[in-house]
C-alpha positions, -999 to +999 in steps of 0.1 A: -385-519+270-361-516+300-359-479+295-397-476+295-399-496+328-372-474+344-391-442+332-424-455+347-406-463+380-392-428+383-426-413+373-444-433+400-419-421+426-424-385+415-462-388+416-458-402+451-439-372+462-464-349+445-493-365+464-474-360+496-467-324+487-504-317+478-516-331+511-490-311+529-502-278+514-539-283+515-544-268+550-515-245+554-527-211+568-501-200+594-494-166+580-463-159+602-447-190+586-454-180+550-426-166+529-435-151+495-401-151+478-386-147+443-353-159+429-338-131+408-304-127+390-286-119+358-292-145+330-274-178+335-266-173+372-284-206+382-319-195+393-337-224+377-310-249+388-314-237+424-352-240+421-348-276+410-324-283+439-349-268+463-377-289+450-355-320+452-344-313+488-379-305+499-390-340+486-412-324+459-391-341+432-375-376+433-345-362+413-337-326+402-341-317+365-315-300+343-317-269+322-293-285+297-316-315+291-348-294+292-362-314+322-368-287+348-401-282+365-405-244+362-392-241+326-420-260+311-427-240+279-414-255+247-394-223+239-378-224+274-367-260+270-355-254+235-334-223+243-324-233+279-336-200+294-365-189+316-390-168+297-419-165+322-420-165+359-433-197+375-448-200+410-446-231+431-454-237+468-427-255+488-429-269+523-397-267+542-394-276+578-421-255+596-423-229+568-443-227+535-425-208+507-444-194+477-413-196+454-413-176+421-385-184+396-380-154+373-362-148+340-328-132+340-329-118+304-337-081+302-362-088+274-384-105+299-381-078+326-419-075+329-419-109+346-395-097+372-416-065+376-448-084+384-430-109+407-413-081+426-446-064+433-460-093+453-430-109+471-418-099+506-383-112+501-359-123+474-328-145+469-305-127+446-280-151+429-245-141+416-222-162+394-191-164+416-169-163+385-184-131+371-195-112+403-222-085+400-233-082+364-255-057+344-288-074+350-279-081+387-281-043+392-312-042+370-332-066+391-318-050+423-333-017+412-366-034+404-367-048+439-360-013+452-387+002+431-414-021+446-400-019+481-391-056+486-380-053+522-357-084+527-331-099+505-305-127+507-275-131+485-264-165+472-230-167+456-235-196+432-212-217+410-183-219+435-175-253+419-164-236+387-127-228+378-121-191+385-149-188+411-140-164+439-159-160+472-139-130+481-142-112+447-180-118+446-184-104+480-163-073+472-183-068+440-214-062+462-196-032+476-180-021+443-214-019+427-231-004+458-257-030+462-254-028+500-230-012+524-230-041+549-229-076+533-226-102+560-212-136+553-232-162+572-212-191+558-177-198+545-169-223+517-148-254+521-133-260+486-120-294+497-114-314+528-080-324+514-054-297+519-034-308+489-063-297+466-057-261+479-020-264+470-029-276+435-055-249+432-082-274+424-116-259+417-146-271+437-167-269+468-173-298+492-187-281+523-197-250+542-191-236+576-223-221+591-209-192+611-242-185+629-251-221+640-214-229+643-215-262+624-199-277+593-218-292+564-202-319+542-216-330+508-210-362+489-208-364+451-244-374+449-256-343+468-262-359+502-251-339+532-240-344+568-238-319+596-214-318+625-212-292+653-179-274+656-159-273+689-165-243+711-128-235+719-099-226+696-078-254+710-104-281+702-111-266+668-075-271+658-072-306+672-107-321+668-100-338+635-132-325+619-108-306+596-072-316+589-049-297+614-032-278+586-064-269+567-063-234+552-097-224+565-090-231+602-072-198+610-101-178+595-130-193+613-127-175+646-121-142+629-151-147+607-175-154+635-161-127+657-165-101+630-201-113+623-211-110+659-194-076+664-210-062+633-244-075+642-241-061+678-239-026+662-276-029+655-287-045+688-280-031+723-291-065+738-266-085+717-239-059+725-245-063+762-244-101+759-210-099+741-196-075+766-205-098+794-185-127+779-152-137+796-121-125+778-103-148+754-104-159+717-129-187+724-156-166+741-174-157+709-175-194+698-197-202+728-225-178+719-256-200+711-277-197+680-308-187+700-289-156+712-280-146+676-309-154+653-335-129+666-311-100+662-300-113+628-337-114+617-344-079+630-314-064+612-324-082+580-360-069+582-347-034+588-323-037+558-293-029+581-274-060+568-274-081+537-271-118+545-247-136+522-246-174+516-227-194+490-225-228+473-232-246+441-268-251+430-257-276+403-243-299+430-271-290+455-244-276+479-258-249+501-295-254+492-305-264+527-288-233+542-305-211+517-339-224+527-332-224+564-322-188+563-350-178+540-373-191+567-354-175+595-347-141+581-370-131+552-402-112+559-436-129+563-468-111+552-474-101+588-440-082+589-450-059+560-487-055+563-505-022+562-529-010+588-560-020+568-547-056+561-558-085+582-569-121+579-604-111+591-607-079+571-626-074+538-611-093+508-585-075+487-564-091+460-538-080+436-537-096+401-499-098+395-499-120+364-524-132+338-518-163+318-537-183+291-540-220+290-558-239+262-575-263+287-581-240+317-587-207+299-577-175+316-556-180+347-551-150+371-523-151+396-532-132+427-519-124+461-543-121+490-536-088+508-566-090+532-593-115+541-597-150+526-605-159+490-631-187+485-640-205+454-673-198+436-673-163+450-678-129+432-653-101+432-654-065+421-625-052+400-618-017+414-594-008+386-618-015+357-651-012+376-664-047+366-678-075+386-664-110+380-671-146+391-645-169+404-650-205+393-620-223+408-591-215+432-558-233+425-523-238+439-500-239+409-470-262+409-453-248+377-474-266+350-494-288+374-524-274+393-541-285+426-576-272+433-582-259+468-613-245+486-597-211+496-566-189+497-558-175+531-544-140+539-509-135+527-509-164+502-503-166+465-524-186+442-544-188+409-580-182+402-600-193+371-630-177+355-620-140+354-626-126+319-615-090+320-589-087+348-555-076+337-521-075+354-520-049+382-558-048+389-572-047+424-601-071+433-623-068+463-653-087+478-686-075+463-705-082+496-681-068+523-672-034+508-658-004+526-640+027+517-606+012+524-613-020+505-626-002+474-592+016+469-567+003+444-535-014+455-503-002+438-502-018+403-474-031+381-456-008+357-445-024+324-411-013+311-412+009+279-410-009+246-378-004+226-384-024+194-413-032+171-422-053+141-452-053+117-477-082+118-490-091+084-520-115+083-517-140+055-553-133+043-581-109+050-599-137+069-569-140+092-570-103+103-596-107+131-580-139+146-546-122+146-560-090+163-578-111+189-546-132+195-525-100+199-551-086+224-550-118+244-512-118+243-509-082+255-532-092+284-508-120+295-477-098+289-484-060+294-449-052+281-463-061+246-480-031+231-501-033+199-512-004+177-522+004+142-501+030+122-510+039+086-531+008+083-502-014+095-505-036+126-474-031+148-463-051+179-439-035+203-416-054+227-386-051+249-360-065+225-353-088+196-356-120+217-388-108+231-403-103+197-391-138+186-409-153+216-441-132+208-440-146+173-437-181+186-464-178+211-489-164+185-483-194+163-481-221+190-507-209+216-532-191+193-527-209+160-529-178+139-516-173+103-493-142+098-459-131+087-436-110+109-422-080+092-387-066+097-377-054+132-373-018+139-367+002+171-395+022+188-388+059+184-402+088+204-411+125+196-407+154+219-425+188+220-421+211+190-405+245+190-436+265+181-457+286+205-491+270+212-521+290+222-532+287+258-561+264+250-577+253+283-614+248+274-631+219+257-668+220+246-690+190+243-726+178+249-738+157+278-774+145+276-781+169+248-769+199+267-738+220+259-710+217+285-676+234+287-648+218+307-618+239+318-584+224+326-555+247+333-521+232+323-487+242+312-469+222+285-431+226+279-401+206+270-383+188+298-353+208+310-318+192+309-316+190+347-351+174+350-357+137+351-386+121+333-409+096+350-407+060+338-444+056+346-451+083+320-426+070+294-400+096+302-424+125+305-429+146+337-465+150+347-473+171+378-506+176+396-520+208+412-498+203+443-467+203+421-459+166+429-457+139+402-491+126+391-498+089+394-504+068+363-541+064+356-543+028+369-524+036+401-551+058+416-568+041+445-601+057+436-607+054+399-635+080+401-610+106+413-611+136+389-573+136+386-574+099+377-595+107+347-574+137+338-543+114+339-561+089+317-567+116+291-531+129+292-518+093+289-540+088+258-526+119+240-490+112+250-492+077+234-496+090+199-482+122+183-505+141+159-474+147+137-457+113+135-479+088+154-449+082+176-453+081+214-443+114+230-415+117+256-394+143+274-424+167+279-432+184+311-470+189+319-482+207+350-520+205+356-527+234+379-565+235+381-597+223+366-634+232+366-661+205+363-697+217+362-721+202+388-738+169+381-713+161+353-695+127+357-658+129+363-651+105+334-657+134+310-624+149+322-605+122+304-618+134+270-613+170+279-577+166+290-569+145+260-583+170+235-567+200+252-532+184+253-535+171+218-544+206+205-515+222+223-490+196+210-503+200+174-500+238+175-464+235+188-454+217+156-433+186+150-407+182+177-373+165+179-371+127+173-357+106+201-339+072+196-334+044+221-297+039+232-281+010+250-251+006+273-227-021+262-201-040+282-179-059+258-153-084+270-127-095+244-090-101+237-069-070+235-056-078+200-092-074+186-101-043+206-092-018+178-115-034+153-144-035+178-139+001+188-138+012+151-171-007+144-188+010+174-178+045+163-189+038+127-223+028+140-229+059+161-215+045+193-194+063+219-168+046+240-171+055+277-143+035+294-117+008+287-111-004+323-137+004+350-162-023+358-188+002+369-191+023+338-223+005+327-241+028+351-229+059+333-215+081+361-186+070+382-196+057+415-176+053+447-176+018+461-188+012+496-160+009+522-148-025+535-140-010+569-153-031+597-166-059+574-153-094+571-137-098+537-126-134+533-091-142+520-086-153+484-072-186+494-107-198+504-113-201+467-081-217+455-090-220+418-095-182+415-058-177+413-053-207+391-080-195+367-062-161+364-029-177+356-044-202+331-055-173+310-018-165+304-006-201+300+002-197+263+036-186+251+020-154+237-003-140+264-037-127+252-049-100+276-086-097+282-100-062+280-134-047+287-150-019+267-179+002+280-199+021+254-233+036+245-248+031+210-281+035+192-302+003+195-311+005+158-275-001+148-270-030+173-298-054+163-273-078+147-244-070+171-240-106+183-231-117+147-208-087+141-189-091+174-184-128+167-168-120+134-147-091+147-134-109+178-128-143+163-156-158+183-141-148+217-161-116+223-190-114+248-213-085+256-240-074+280-266-049+269-285-025+292-312+001+284-298+036+283-330+056+276-339+078+247-316+105+232-323+133+207-309+125+172-292+148+147-312+164+118-298+140+093-307+110+114-341+126+121-348+126+083-337+090+080-361+080+108-390+099+093-384+082+060-383+049+077-417+054+093-432+070+062-435+105+075-409+123+053 
């Protein structure tokens, strides 16, 4: 009974905070103070924990939840709480000081990369987290490339988990240079591991405070997460004798050097700041007297121009550094006004991008949108430029993870959810049906799903279950475009991004759509390339329109991709060129869906999705459309059928081509005494060892790290446990050296690798997996694959 009363008490406090939060966001509309931001990182780097800390510090939550206990706000799906991982991105508005943040927590696992793709498309800034014990990891680089691909202009690094044994502020900062994330990372804060110098001597792990080098103040946190701020003295003498830090504290000698380097580096990008520094009187204390107001505008401008990468640090689990992260997100990351295009304005015609679609049993279809122009009002109608359909909006919501708050409108630059759309899919552009113009009727850049690498058959339990299963799969693929569904030889196949992805797909079909089926054995998704035969130069396609014979002519060349040519991920590894010789956009990426080339692209995409020989998707083919002839008064949509038929005929005449198999890059960490067995297992399963030492081999080619010249690289003693952790690994009488193996291997042989590695390494092996693209297989392996898919 007492437990029940305590639970009700906490819940009342949470609801009180929620009500305050809802009222605070009802009328926000100051676009310059809006920050659309995402938290991205490698799996298990602390994104969801940081999100909980942010919600707690912003008074949204009375107490932060925990991933371990399944009580977090943004991980609300049963599968997320059961597994302790983020599966889908969750959006939540947060009020912080004068700013409003539309915060999106994203998954870190590569199997859910589609969620990061869609979030990256609509944010203007990102906080990238790094585990300070591990440094930059495989998926850190993966999400960084996704941010690059969608042109996310501003980013901020948060070096997390500095409270853990082995954490190193210095090594984490250097790893940004080693892996070439940015040539100019700039530490805005230094960690205080302890306010007791004896803890440094004993190499105790931890973090108790931070020194803000820009605002020149020190933050102290208590065990319960409460913080206190104190300004630092403005002279070197006072700094050493003020008593804020013990006189012999290890951080004191590094504070002046850290701030001096920060200001000098920043002045390289601002003549005004350079002049200000040159006018200062000589002496070591002069840079300490520079006010925050003289620094922040130049820091923001350099961040917006991507000239520097701001770096903060802390521990999300202990809520240390959360306030600094949010302060600098507001001060430095871009607002919608900083990145708007010429046609975008608050008073312009309405334009929205649907960046995510979700299904809720009570609310129905929920479409997540960002407003790129105008203002979205409830009970209005919109026109889907991508599909050409008109839709009616019933409600407009602000979504707080699983909780929703209905609002009257969404202003320019904001992110929200609309109900009532029946046909809209991820990446579609929506415009106002009443205020249309040529600019507003063009499509915004969409979201490109990653290619599927694994599939499984879906077997309905009875004939009456077939239709519900197919409807559920269609609905699921609408919520997750990285799920692809097709029928091969009468068998229903679902394709995904990995084994875990297919497990989640299976669970969602059962839990959300209540359908009855069995999931067949997993298999990887293969590809076919162009055959060796010479095809005739078929360029014409004859059909009938309104009872009259019509001949469509499309001139194109079709050939295998050369070794020195790079396939386009948008075209699943094919290279498709338009008449100008430049890469052709994907069908949905055309601003004008009536463009003849958009329809030609749609037809080519259709033929490339299914080989006439093996029913496999086609890849590594180069297609160059040089010209076309469309008779007068014939709709451009007919070009889709013409291009599809012509290309399919050319591919059929070329004969069956080489079969391609997906490969993965592996980074395996294990004890040296088990390395021989692991290497032998890799080679026996078609793998190839690339490297046994370098930490950058996961990217394939060797890379040269960015130089540390002119940068502030903190000393190792600022993280005292980093050395202790290293020594503790060799504390036994018989040292067990840790080694790292970098390799590539066929995905089909690695489906059970977690179990195999555990057995081979005595439970001590860990591995990261990264997509390495498709590679041509040997003739013997080709016959195996054809037998597997029933084509031999």
